[in-house]
Backbone as JSON, one array per atom type, in Angstrom:
{
  "sequence": "LARAISDAAWSRFRSMLEYKAAWYGREVIAVDRFFPSSRLCSACGALAESMPLSVRIWTCACGATHDRDANAAKNLLAAGLAVSVCGAGVRPQRRTPGGQSATKQKTSQREP",
  "N": [[75.62, 130.08, 99.54], [75.07, 128.61, 101.85], [75.16, 126.02, 100.85], [77.87, 125.81, 100.13], [79.04, 125.98, 102.66], [78.0, 123.66, 103.79], [79.16, 121.71, 102.1], [81.86, 122.12, 102.74], [81.82, 121.37, 105.41], [81.18, 118.61, 105.23], [83.42, 117.79, 103.84], [85.45, 118.31, 105.68], [84.61, 116.59, 107.75], [84.91, 114.12, 106.43], [87.69, 114.1, 105.97], [88.62, 113.99, 108.63], [87.54, 111.54, 109.37], [88.91, 109.82, 107.61], [91.5, 110.21, 108.56], [91.3, 109.16, 111.2], [90.63, 106.53, 110.56], [92.94, 105.68, 109.21], [94.71, 105.88, 111.33], [93.89, 103.77, 112.97], [94.36, 101.65, 111.3], [92.46, 101.1, 109.34], [90.21, 101.37, 106.48], [88.63, 103.86, 104.58], [85.91, 103.8, 102.5], [84.5, 105.4, 99.88], [81.37, 105.62, 98.47], [79.83, 106.12, 95.33], [77.74, 108.95, 94.96], [75.41, 108.63, 93.52], [74.79, 105.98, 93.6], [72.37, 103.48, 93.64], [71.4, 102.68, 96.36], [69.17, 102.39, 98.11], [67.13, 101.63, 96.44], [67.85, 99.26, 95.32], [67.4, 95.82, 95.42], [68.4, 93.95, 98.12], [68.26, 91.25, 98.31], [67.79, 89.95, 95.78], [68.95, 91.59, 93.88], [67.6, 93.15, 92.06], [66.65, 96.21, 90.51], [64.6, 98.72, 91.61], [62.1, 100.83, 90.16], [61.73, 104.43, 89.92], [61.51, 105.87, 93.15], [59.8, 107.63, 95.51], [60.85, 109.65, 98.33], [59.05, 109.4, 100.39], [58.25, 106.8, 100.51], [58.84, 104.31, 102.68], [58.9, 101.59, 103.27], [59.15, 98.86, 101.11], [58.23, 96.34, 98.67], [59.87, 93.92, 96.85], [59.86, 92.41, 93.54], [60.67, 89.81, 93.85], [59.6, 89.07, 96.21], [60.67, 89.83, 98.62], [60.5, 91.96, 101.42], [61.42, 95.22, 102.19], [62.84, 97.52, 104.49], [63.56, 100.8, 103.81], [65.94, 102.17, 104.73], [67.41, 100.16, 106.1], [67.8, 98.35, 104.01], [69.36, 99.91, 102.28], [71.64, 100.15, 103.87], [72.55, 97.48, 103.9], [73.16, 97.14, 101.18], [75.16, 99.11, 100.81], [77.13, 98.12, 102.51], [77.73, 95.72, 101.17], [78.72, 96.77, 98.77], [80.98, 98.17, 99.69], [82.48, 96.02, 100.74], [82.96, 94.65, 98.36], [84.68, 96.39, 97.09], [86.88, 96.41, 98.87], [87.66, 93.71, 98.93], [87.68, 92.66, 96.27], [88.65, 94.75, 94.78], [87.01, 96.11, 93.16], [85.18, 98.77, 91.55], [82.72, 101.14, 92.71], [81.37, 102.81, 91.17], [79.14, 103.62, 88.43], [79.32, 101.46, 85.55], [79.52, 102.75, 83.06], [81.03, 105.03, 83.45], [83.61, 104.23, 83.95], [85.14, 102.87, 81.63], [85.92, 99.56, 80.79], [86.68, 99.06, 83.35], [86.4, 97.41, 86.58], [83.34, 96.25, 87.96], [81.13, 96.43, 90.81], [79.55, 94.18, 90.84], [78.26, 90.83, 91.17], [80.69, 88.37, 90.7], [81.42, 85.84, 88.32], [82.75, 82.64, 88.88], [85.49, 80.98, 87.36], [85.32, 77.83, 85.84], [87.38, 75.08, 86.14], [88.63, 72.57, 84.01], [88.93, 69.15, 84.79]],
  "CA": [[76.55, 130.12, 100.64], [74.77, 127.5, 102.75], [75.65, 124.8, 100.2], [79.32, 125.82, 100.25], [79.35, 125.66, 104.05], [77.68, 122.24, 103.96], [80.2, 120.95, 101.4], [83.09, 122.24, 103.52], [81.65, 120.58, 106.63], [81.3, 117.21, 104.87], [84.82, 117.56, 103.48], [86.18, 118.28, 106.95], [84.22, 115.35, 108.42], [85.53, 113.01, 105.72], [89.14, 114.1, 106.22], [88.82, 113.5, 110.0], [87.22, 110.12, 109.36], [90.01, 109.13, 106.95], [92.63, 110.27, 109.48], [91.07, 108.2, 112.27], [90.69, 105.19, 109.97], [94.36, 105.38, 108.97], [95.32, 105.73, 112.66], [93.55, 102.44, 113.46], [94.63, 100.64, 110.28], [91.22, 100.83, 108.61], [90.1, 102.04, 105.2], [87.35, 104.51, 104.3], [85.53, 103.59, 101.1], [83.41, 106.32, 99.51], [80.51, 105.11, 97.4], [79.31, 107.18, 94.46], [76.51, 109.5, 95.52], [74.26, 108.21, 92.71], [74.6, 104.55, 93.75], [70.97, 103.31, 94.06], [71.45, 101.76, 97.5], [67.86, 102.14, 98.72], [66.22, 101.06, 95.44], [68.41, 97.98, 94.87], [66.99, 94.75, 96.32], [69.57, 93.28, 98.69], [68.06, 89.8, 98.22], [67.94, 89.43, 94.41], [69.73, 92.51, 93.06], [66.75, 93.88, 91.11], [66.59, 97.65, 90.74], [63.24, 99.25, 91.55], [61.94, 102.08, 89.41], [61.82, 105.61, 90.78], [60.86, 105.69, 94.44], [59.85, 108.87, 96.28], [61.38, 109.52, 99.69], [57.97, 109.09, 101.32], [58.14, 105.34, 100.59], [59.8, 103.84, 103.67], [58.93, 100.13, 103.18], [58.73, 98.44, 99.79], [58.33, 94.92, 98.4], [60.47, 93.62, 95.55], [59.16, 91.4, 92.75], [61.06, 88.49, 94.34], [58.83, 88.81, 97.42], [61.35, 90.36, 99.8], [60.04, 93.26, 101.89], [62.59, 95.96, 102.67], [62.85, 98.85, 105.07], [64.43, 101.55, 102.91], [67.25, 102.47, 105.32], [68.12, 98.9, 106.36], [68.19, 97.82, 102.71], [70.48, 100.73, 101.81], [72.82, 99.79, 104.67], [73.04, 96.19, 103.41], [73.76, 97.34, 99.85], [76.4, 99.86, 100.97], [78.11, 97.2, 103.08], [78.14, 94.81, 100.1], [79.55, 97.53, 97.83], [82.26, 98.41, 100.35], [83.22, 94.76, 100.78], [83.4, 94.34, 97.01], [85.84, 97.23, 96.83], [88.03, 96.01, 99.68], [88.08, 92.34, 98.64], [87.92, 92.43, 94.84], [89.21, 95.92, 94.13], [86.01, 96.61, 92.22], [84.7, 100.12, 91.78], [81.29, 101.23, 92.96], [80.8, 103.77, 90.23], [78.5, 102.93, 87.31], [80.26, 100.95, 84.56], [79.68, 103.67, 81.94], [82.02, 106.06, 83.77], [84.94, 103.65, 83.95], [85.13, 101.82, 80.62], [86.92, 98.53, 80.98], [86.96, 98.88, 84.78], [85.63, 96.37, 87.24], [82.16, 96.74, 88.65], [80.91, 95.77, 92.09], [78.53, 93.16, 90.7], [78.7, 89.48, 91.5], [81.63, 87.84, 89.72], [81.32, 84.41, 88.09], [84.02, 81.95, 89.01], [85.79, 80.16, 86.19], [85.36, 76.4, 86.11], [88.52, 74.39, 85.55], [88.39, 71.22, 83.55], [89.86, 68.24, 85.46]],
  "C": [[76.33, 128.93, 101.58], [75.28, 126.18, 102.17], [77.17, 124.71, 100.31], [79.76, 125.46, 101.66], [79.1, 124.18, 104.32], [78.74, 121.36, 103.31], [81.51, 120.97, 102.18], [83.0, 121.4, 104.79], [81.78, 119.09, 106.33], [82.74, 116.87, 104.5], [85.68, 117.45, 104.73], [85.89, 116.99, 107.72], [84.9, 114.16, 107.77], [87.03, 112.95, 105.96], [89.45, 113.61, 107.64], [88.56, 112.0, 110.08], [88.34, 109.31, 108.72], [91.26, 109.12, 107.84], [92.49, 109.23, 110.59], [91.15, 106.77, 111.75], [92.13, 104.78, 109.73], [95.07, 105.14, 110.31], [95.1, 104.31, 113.21], [93.72, 101.34, 112.43], [93.4, 100.22, 109.49], [91.22, 101.61, 107.3], [88.71, 102.65, 105.06], [87.07, 104.35, 102.82], [84.34, 104.49, 100.82], [82.66, 105.74, 98.32], [79.97, 106.28, 96.62], [77.96, 107.67, 94.97], [75.26, 109.1, 94.74], [74.06, 106.7, 92.74], [73.2, 104.3, 94.31], [70.82, 102.36, 95.23], [70.07, 101.45, 98.09], [66.87, 101.52, 97.74], [66.66, 99.7, 94.93], [68.04, 96.9, 95.88], [68.23, 94.02, 96.82], [69.44, 91.76, 98.62], [68.34, 89.28, 96.81], [68.74, 90.34, 93.49], [68.92, 93.29, 92.04], [66.69, 95.36, 91.51], [65.16, 98.13, 90.56], [63.23, 100.54, 90.75], [62.01, 103.25, 90.39], [60.97, 105.41, 92.04], [60.94, 106.99, 95.22], [60.34, 108.62, 97.7], [60.3, 109.18, 100.72], [57.76, 107.58, 101.46], [59.22, 104.83, 101.52], [59.95, 102.32, 103.65], [58.41, 99.76, 101.79], [58.98, 96.95, 99.6], [58.85, 94.73, 96.98], [59.63, 92.57, 94.82], [59.51, 89.99, 93.21], [60.32, 88.12, 95.63], [59.46, 89.34, 98.7], [60.81, 91.75, 100.14], [61.2, 93.97, 102.56], [62.2, 97.25, 103.37], [63.89, 99.62, 104.26], [65.83, 101.77, 103.47], [68.06, 101.2, 105.58], [68.6, 98.28, 105.06], [69.37, 98.59, 102.15], [71.75, 100.39, 102.57], [73.41, 98.46, 104.2], [73.75, 96.35, 102.06], [75.07, 98.11, 99.93], [77.5, 98.99, 101.57], [78.63, 96.25, 102.0], [79.05, 95.52, 99.09], [80.93, 97.81, 98.42], [83.11, 97.16, 100.44], [83.74, 94.37, 99.4], [84.63, 95.15, 96.64], [87.06, 96.73, 97.59], [88.54, 94.61, 99.34], [88.5, 92.17, 97.19], [88.63, 93.59, 94.15], [88.26, 96.51, 93.1], [85.63, 98.03, 92.56], [83.22, 100.12, 92.04], [80.65, 102.32, 92.12], [80.13, 103.01, 89.1], [79.53, 102.59, 86.23], [80.5, 101.94, 83.43], [80.73, 104.74, 82.19], [83.44, 105.52, 83.74], [84.99, 102.53, 82.92], [86.27, 100.83, 80.84], [87.25, 98.26, 82.43], [86.12, 97.76, 85.34], [84.42, 97.0, 87.9], [81.97, 95.94, 89.92], [79.79, 94.75, 92.01], [79.12, 91.8, 91.0], [79.56, 88.93, 90.36], [81.4, 86.35, 89.57], [82.7, 83.8, 88.25], [84.26, 81.09, 87.78], [85.91, 78.71, 86.61], [86.56, 75.79, 85.4], [88.12, 73.0, 85.13], [89.37, 70.29, 84.25], [90.75, 67.49, 84.49]]
}
């Protein structure tokens, strides 16, 4: 019962947020709940192995040191911008075969 109440509360919050965003001409972008935002290095894009919640600060192999919450915020911002600019999805590629992913896109080089 508590889980159902929690789900209803989040649903209500999201609907109010979407209403307010539409009112002000903004867009709400929902990222997949399994997106590894806190384990993904915002500097190099490397994905860390399993990380317990007790780990608050971690260092990537590239040498960047991350606060778990600040790193997740950077990754969620990048994923949201990828959706709004490129139309890419933030779900894992295996769920949307042939779809676009929110990874860095290579630009095509034109021959002069």
